[in-house]
A tleap script that builds the chain and sets N, CA, C and O, in Angstrom:
source leaprc.protein.ff14SB
mol = sequence {
  NMET LYS ALA GLY ASN SER LYS GLU GLN ILE
  MET LEU GLY ASP TYR PRO LYS ALA LEU THR
  HIE ALA ILE MET ASN THR LEU SER THR ASN
  ASN ASP LEU SER SER ARG LEU LEU SER ASN
  ASN ASP LEU MET ASN LYS PHE ALA ARG SER
  ILE LEU ASP VAL PHE ILE GLU ASN LEU LYS
  GLN SER ARG ASN CLEU
}
set mol.1.N position { 0.692 -1.329 -0.138 }
set mol.1.CA position { 0.089 0.162 -0.211 }
set mol.1.C position { 0.993 1.246 -0.070 }
set mol.1.O position { 0.744 2.211 0.652 }
set mol.2.N position { 2.098 1.115 -0.772 }
set mol.2.CA position { 2.912 2.210 -0.499 }
set mol.2.C position { 2.210 3.569 -1.685 }
set mol.2.O position { 2.935 4.552 -1.843 }
set mol.3.N position { 1.324 3.548 -2.176 }
set mol.3.CA position { 0.467 4.481 -2.969 }
set mol.3.C position { -0.439 5.416 -1.868 }
set mol.3.O position { -0.788 6.568 -2.125 }
set mol.4.N position { -0.761 4.702 -0.580 }
set mol.4.CA position { -1.447 5.307 0.164 }
set mol.4.C position { -2.683 4.641 -0.082 }
set mol.4.O position { -3.416 4.708 0.904 }
set mol.5.N position { -3.315 3.849 -1.310 }
set mol.5.CA position { -4.447 3.664 -1.337 }
set mol.5.C position { -4.997 2.456 0.175 }
set mol.5.O position { -4.077 1.817 0.686 }
set mol.6.N position { -6.244 2.276 0.677 }
set mol.6.CA position { -6.705 2.501 1.536 }
set mol.6.C position { -6.850 0.410 1.488 }
set mol.6.O position { -6.016 0.186 0.611 }
set mol.7.N position { -7.501 -1.271 1.996 }
set mol.7.CA position { -7.889 -1.699 1.760 }
set mol.7.C position { -9.050 -1.913 0.813 }
set mol.7.O position { -9.115 -2.632 -0.184 }
set mol.8.N position { -10.050 -1.027 1.425 }
set mol.8.CA position { -11.362 -0.787 0.932 }
set mol.8.C position { -11.329 -0.217 -0.664 }
set mol.8.O position { -12.142 -0.439 -1.561 }
set mol.9.N position { -10.066 0.615 -0.693 }
set mol.9.CA position { -10.000 0.995 -2.228 }
set mol.9.C position { -9.577 -0.138 -3.002 }
set mol.9.O position { -10.179 -0.222 -4.073 }
set mol.10.N position { -8.470 -1.305 -2.723 }
set mol.10.CA position { -7.710 -1.947 -3.223 }
set mol.10.C position { -8.801 -2.953 -3.748 }
set mol.10.O position { -8.832 -3.370 -4.906 }
set mol.11.N position { -9.830 -3.346 -2.604 }
set mol.11.CA position { -11.065 -4.383 -2.932 }
set mol.11.C position { -12.171 -3.886 -3.943 }
set mol.11.O position { -13.065 -4.621 -4.362 }
set mol.12.N position { -12.020 -2.581 -4.286 }
set mol.12.CA position { -12.866 -1.955 -5.714 }
set mol.12.C position { -12.667 -1.888 -6.617 }
set mol.12.O position { -13.452 -1.484 -7.474 }
set mol.13.N position { -11.098 -2.399 -6.869 }
set mol.13.CA position { -10.167 -2.113 -8.260 }
set mol.13.C position { -10.446 -3.232 -8.728 }
set mol.13.O position { -11.553 -3.734 -8.923 }
set mol.14.N position { -9.034 -3.789 -8.983 }
set mol.14.CA position { -9.221 -4.615 -10.662 }
set mol.14.C position { -8.445 -6.109 -9.341 }
set mol.14.O position { -8.449 -7.283 -9.712 }
set mol.15.N position { -7.842 -5.676 -7.820 }
set mol.15.CA position { -7.308 -6.572 -7.397 }
set mol.15.C position { -8.323 -8.068 -7.215 }
set mol.15.O position { -7.865 -9.178 -7.486 }
set mol.16.N position { -9.655 -7.868 -6.746 }
set mol.16.CA position { -10.397 -9.066 -6.587 }
set mol.16.C position { -10.810 -10.332 -7.754 }
set mol.16.O position { -11.168 -11.506 -7.660 }
set mol.17.N position { -10.596 -9.571 -8.649 }
set mol.17.CA position { -10.440 -10.472 -10.144 }
set mol.17.C position { -9.317 -10.844 -10.841 }
set mol.17.O position { -9.251 -11.759 -11.661 }
set mol.18.N position { -8.523 -10.180 -10.527 }
set mol.18.CA position { -6.380 -10.735 -10.535 }
set mol.18.C position { -7.278 -11.630 -10.005 }
set mol.18.O position { -8.103 -12.317 -10.608 }
set mol.19.N position { -7.034 -11.559 -8.733 }
set mol.19.CA position { -7.092 -12.856 -7.840 }
set mol.19.C position { -8.099 -14.220 -8.149 }
set mol.19.O position { -7.819 -15.415 -8.057 }
set mol.20.N position { -9.329 -13.581 -8.536 }
set mol.20.CA position { -9.597 -14.795 -8.934 }
set mol.20.C position { -9.236 -15.695 -9.764 }
set mol.20.O position { -9.111 -16.916 -9.671 }
set mol.21.N position { -9.021 -14.665 -10.906 }
set mol.21.CA position { -7.976 -15.287 -12.040 }
set mol.21.C position { -7.105 -16.356 -11.926 }
set mol.21.O position { -7.125 -17.437 -12.513 }
set mol.22.N position { -5.832 -15.637 -10.554 }
set mol.22.CA position { -4.852 -16.294 -10.179 }
set mol.22.C position { -5.533 -17.617 -9.986 }
set mol.22.O position { -5.460 -18.552 -10.784 }
set mol.23.N position { -6.113 -17.617 -9.005 }
set mol.23.CA position { -6.450 -18.868 -8.648 }
set mol.23.C position { -7.524 -19.775 -8.890 }
set mol.23.O position { -7.966 -20.621 -8.113 }
set mol.24.N position { -8.032 -19.415 -10.464 }
set mol.24.CA position { -8.285 -20.808 -10.928 }
set mol.24.C position { -7.164 -21.291 -12.204 }
set mol.24.O position { -7.069 -22.398 -12.732 }
set mol.25.N position { -6.590 -20.380 -12.402 }
set mol.25.CA position { -5.259 -20.764 -13.354 }
set mol.25.C position { -4.266 -21.750 -12.276 }
set mol.25.O position { -3.484 -22.579 -12.743 }
set mol.26.N position { -4.448 -21.490 -10.526 }
set mol.26.CA position { -3.906 -22.959 -10.137 }
set mol.26.C position { -4.570 -23.873 -10.084 }
set mol.26.O position { -4.196 -24.961 -10.524 }
set mol.27.N position { -5.577 -23.707 -9.607 }
set mol.27.CA position { -6.502 -24.641 -9.972 }
set mol.27.C position { -6.366 -25.857 -10.948 }
set mol.27.O position { -6.124 -27.031 -10.665 }
set mol.28.N position { -6.564 -25.336 -12.049 }
set mol.28.CA position { -6.672 -25.584 -13.332 }
set mol.28.C position { -4.614 -26.660 -13.312 }
set mol.28.O position { -4.497 -27.842 -13.636 }
set mol.29.N position { -3.439 -25.767 -12.862 }
set mol.29.CA position { -2.223 -26.495 -12.775 }
set mol.29.C position { -1.939 -27.882 -11.968 }
set mol.29.O position { -1.259 -28.898 -12.112 }
set mol.30.N position { -3.044 -27.215 -10.847 }
set mol.30.CA position { -2.797 -28.150 -9.489 }
set mol.30.C position { -3.966 -29.699 -10.425 }
set mol.30.O position { -3.448 -30.812 -10.335 }
set mol.31.N position { -5.139 -29.644 -11.073 }
set mol.31.CA position { -5.350 -30.613 -11.524 }
set mol.31.C position { -4.733 -31.580 -12.552 }
set mol.31.O position { -5.059 -32.651 -13.063 }
set mol.32.N position { -3.703 -30.727 -12.626 }
set mol.32.CA position { -2.583 -31.511 -13.645 }
set mol.32.C position { -1.805 -32.450 -13.356 }
set mol.32.O position { -1.786 -33.640 -13.670 }
set mol.33.N position { -1.132 -31.785 -12.699 }
set mol.33.CA position { -0.342 -32.230 -11.663 }
set mol.33.C position { -0.719 -33.328 -10.644 }
set mol.33.O position { -0.035 -34.226 -10.154 }
set mol.34.N position { -1.931 -33.008 -10.482 }
set mol.34.CA position { -2.499 -33.993 -9.007 }
set mol.34.C position { -2.787 -35.576 -10.078 }
set mol.34.O position { -2.419 -36.684 -9.688 }
set mol.35.N position { -3.405 -35.374 -11.250 }
set mol.35.CA position { -3.478 -36.470 -12.496 }
set mol.35.C position { -2.103 -37.469 -12.699 }
set mol.35.O position { -2.047 -38.697 -12.774 }
set mol.36.N position { -1.372 -36.777 -12.737 }
set mol.36.CA position { 0.294 -36.695 -13.170 }
set mol.36.C position { 0.616 -37.876 -12.145 }
set mol.36.O position { 0.820 -39.072 -12.355 }
set mol.37.N position { 0.577 -36.703 -10.282 }
set mol.37.CA position { 1.089 -37.989 -9.312 }
set mol.37.C position { 0.533 -38.884 -9.102 }
set mol.37.O position { 1.086 -39.885 -8.647 }
set mol.38.N position { -0.924 -38.818 -9.399 }
set mol.38.CA position { -2.049 -40.216 -9.433 }
set mol.38.C position { -1.715 -41.423 -10.219 }
set mol.38.O position { -2.006 -42.596 -9.985 }
set mol.39.N position { -0.921 -40.808 -11.381 }
set mol.39.CA position { -0.879 -42.234 -12.410 }
set mol.39.C position { 0.589 -42.609 -12.841 }
set mol.39.O position { 0.966 -43.108 -13.902 }
set mol.40.N position { 1.209 -42.288 -11.897 }
set mol.40.CA position { 2.553 -42.019 -11.698 }
set mol.40.C position { 3.295 -42.410 -10.384 }
set mol.40.O position { 3.633 -41.456 -9.683 }
set mol.41.N position { 3.673 -43.941 -9.835 }
set mol.41.CA position { 4.129 -44.445 -9.000 }
set mol.41.C position { 5.306 -43.669 -8.309 }
set mol.41.O position { 5.311 -43.370 -7.115 }
set mol.42.N position { 6.161 -43.422 -9.079 }
set mol.42.CA position { 7.444 -42.969 -8.971 }
set mol.42.C position { 7.906 -41.663 -8.726 }
set mol.42.O position { 8.916 -41.233 -8.168 }
set mol.43.N position { 6.679 -40.983 -9.414 }
set mol.43.CA position { 6.705 -39.541 -8.940 }
set mol.43.C position { 6.432 -39.371 -8.440 }
set mol.43.O position { 7.236 -38.720 -7.773 }
set mol.44.N position { 5.327 -39.464 -7.871 }
set mol.44.CA position { 4.509 -39.651 -6.613 }
set mol.44.C position { 5.413 -39.904 -5.009 }
set mol.44.O position { 5.329 -39.378 -3.899 }
set mol.45.N position { 6.210 -40.913 -5.570 }
set mol.45.CA position { 7.131 -40.720 -4.542 }
set mol.45.C position { 8.257 -39.786 -3.913 }
set mol.45.O position { 8.473 -39.491 -2.738 }
set mol.46.N position { 8.825 -39.466 -4.949 }
set mol.46.CA position { 10.109 -38.546 -5.164 }
set mol.46.C position { 8.857 -37.342 -4.933 }
set mol.46.O position { 9.473 -36.322 -4.625 }
set mol.47.N position { 7.431 -37.047 -4.952 }
set mol.47.CA position { 6.657 -35.294 -4.787 }
set mol.47.C position { 6.796 -35.818 -3.270 }
set mol.47.O position { 7.499 -35.161 -2.502 }
set mol.48.N position { 5.848 -37.522 -2.606 }
set mol.48.CA position { 6.031 -37.019 -0.843 }
set mol.48.C position { 7.092 -37.137 -0.496 }
set mol.48.O position { 7.009 -36.648 0.631 }
set mol.49.N position { 8.357 -37.511 -0.648 }
set mol.49.CA position { 9.454 -36.860 0.052 }
set mol.49.C position { 9.968 -35.950 0.172 }
set mol.49.O position { 10.639 -35.699 1.173 }
set mol.50.N position { 9.827 -35.202 -0.761 }
set mol.50.CA position { 10.038 -33.621 -1.308 }
set mol.50.C position { 9.108 -32.959 0.032 }
set mol.50.O position { 9.689 -32.639 1.069 }
set mol.51.N position { 7.667 -32.806 -0.118 }
set mol.51.CA position { 6.869 -32.447 0.628 }
set mol.51.C position { 7.595 -33.599 2.271 }
set mol.51.O position { 7.742 -32.861 3.246 }
set mol.52.N position { 7.829 -34.494 2.452 }
set mol.52.CA position { 8.137 -34.338 3.805 }
set mol.52.C position { 9.722 -33.904 4.293 }
set mol.52.O position { 9.947 -33.878 5.503 }
set mol.53.N position { 10.569 -33.642 3.546 }
set mol.53.CA position { 11.657 -32.760 3.535 }
set mol.53.C position { 11.174 -31.205 4.141 }
set mol.53.O position { 11.544 -30.679 5.191 }
set mol.54.N position { 10.175 -30.641 3.058 }
set mol.54.CA position { 10.072 -29.022 3.621 }
set mol.54.C position { 9.098 -29.660 4.920 }
set mol.54.O position { 9.835 -29.580 5.903 }
set mol.55.N position { 7.894 -30.199 5.314 }
set mol.55.CA position { 7.084 -30.812 6.803 }
set mol.55.C position { 8.424 -30.738 7.909 }
set mol.55.O position { 8.310 -29.820 8.722 }
set mol.56.N position { 9.661 -31.571 8.043 }
set mol.56.CA position { 10.971 -32.187 8.444 }
set mol.56.C position { 11.012 -30.721 8.836 }
set mol.56.O position { 10.741 -30.347 9.977 }
set mol.57.N position { 11.525 -29.521 7.383 }
set mol.57.CA position { 13.039 -28.596 7.801 }
set mol.57.C position { 11.846 -27.140 8.496 }
set mol.57.O position { 12.245 -26.214 9.202 }
set mol.58.N position { 10.730 -27.301 8.135 }
set mol.58.CA position { 10.168 -26.396 8.527 }
set mol.58.C position { 9.575 -26.698 10.051 }
set mol.58.O position { 9.155 -25.708 10.651 }
set mol.59.N position { 9.489 -28.312 10.900 }
set mol.59.CA position { 9.363 -27.977 12.003 }
set mol.59.C position { 10.600 -27.724 12.933 }
set mol.59.O position { 10.599 -27.368 14.111 }
set mol.60.N position { 11.900 -28.063 11.909 }
set mol.60.CA position { 12.876 -27.774 12.985 }
set mol.60.C position { 13.375 -26.394 13.283 }
set mol.60.O position { 13.913 -26.007 14.320 }
set mol.61.N position { 13.012 -25.486 11.817 }
set mol.61.CA position { 13.138 -24.043 12.328 }
set mol.61.C position { 11.663 -23.925 13.068 }
set mol.61.O position { 11.086 -22.950 12.587 }
set mol.62.N position { 11.075 -24.399 13.795 }
set mol.62.CA position { 9.542 -23.694 14.417 }
set mol.62.C position { 10.234 -24.188 15.946 }
set mol.62.O position { 10.040 -23.634 17.028 }
set mol.63.N position { 11.144 -25.470 15.663 }
set mol.63.CA position { 11.722 -25.645 17.634 }
set mol.63.C position { 13.163 -24.124 17.277 }
set mol.63.O position { 13.578 -24.215 18.433 }
set mol.64.N position { 13.622 -23.559 16.969 }
set mol.64.CA position { 14.571 -22.944 17.177 }
set mol.64.C position { 13.935 -21.942 17.547 }
set mol.64.O position { 14.617 -21.244 18.297 }
set mol.65.N position { 12.520 -21.393 17.284 }
set mol.65.CA position { 12.110 -19.903 17.574 }
set mol.65.C position { 12.245 -19.635 18.877 }
set mol.65.O position { 11.972 -18.515 19.308 }
savepdb mol mol.pdb
quit
């Protein structure tokens, strides 16, 4: 909000439409990714391990706070 616009002013602009568009694009991408993961066990295993690594790293960081 560097330009000095309030949240209400931002909500009256193009922001809500842009957010909706971004969410819709993400939904399409997530559906494609989900289909690929569910149909490929090796890819699913790599993805699961990657997500587990992220969870473990976040847990370690939260314990160090």
